[in-house]
C-alpha angles and dihedrals in degrees: 000000000000128000117216108257108174094179092055092043092050090052091051092049091050091050090054095044091050090049092051095039091233136136125241115259112157142336137190138177124242115224102193101142090249122136093246129083108232130190124187108213123197088346092280111065126067113206110199127193124191139123118315093246094052094048092045090053092050093050093047090051094049093046091053097041109055096180119154097233095052120092117268120233113244102172139352120203109232090233093042093239086137141353131206129221134179115264117248108208117224139065136286112273099245091149121031106227097178110035095178092053092047094049093047092052094043090055092044093053098041092050093047099065110122122234114281122218097186120124124252132012137263129030113016111253089015098064124168129204100260145013091244090052090055093049091046091053090050090051092049092050093047094047091067089072098039106062093108095049107029106018094169118058094181093111091053094050090049088057089061089064089054094047091050090062093065121074118210141186109260115243135177102243131199087243098201095051101158138123090262084072096040122101118210131191122190088354095304129113106248106159148015123212142179106036120200094194119225126184108223150073117348089221088071092064093045094053092039089059095049094051093042094084132040092220090061095039091052093048102047124068126205089254089053090055091050089056097050098077139014097258132122111273090226091058093045093051093047095049091042089056091053094045093045091049090055091044092054088057090054090046091057090050102042109020110013091166088078097053096105092058091050094047092050090054091045094051092049091048098053101036 
């Protein structure tokens, strides 16, 4: 998405250093496969470049959600050509070493989102008219990649009727709340990065996180999920079915080697 432009990047780094009254020490580029261009400056500041709308959404989310494990805002360019966050040391949580720690923190974060008064539902700055409309759009998008594994999405669409029965307090969610955006240090979850803010039900983020990694999915039963939060089991199962359906589509695209584990859980869930 981004072409290396050292002259532009040097200018951005100088703007930040002047703002912070600091001297230049080191910088390096992160090549994570993400859509953003990210520079680590002086081993403590993450300079992120993306589209204005994406960066605005991230900043709005972080301003509203003052949770310890989220990145802290250091500087925001007035034109949103770049933003700067603090650097959270550690590594991406590809494997979950401490499932109990991860689950406890996932629940703590997802249930701590403050009430959101923004209009609409779904992706921030791309809102739709209802929560069910957002989920339906996610199902439709995911189904394009699932014809060989789940050819009939009737069971998923039926879950929307169940979800619609349950009112909820609107929150601004992380929206991409999975282990691919979790930072761990010494096997413990210490940070969460790269929000893709979604206006909706906090339970979506909680279930999204659990199904985002096969280590978590293989360690948590449906009964375990029922016990994590004070929500009707019918609602949890219905939303889990929708979230898992969408996750299986991502699995086929990004980590197909895990598909058998996901399909086993899916078949047990819907039987």
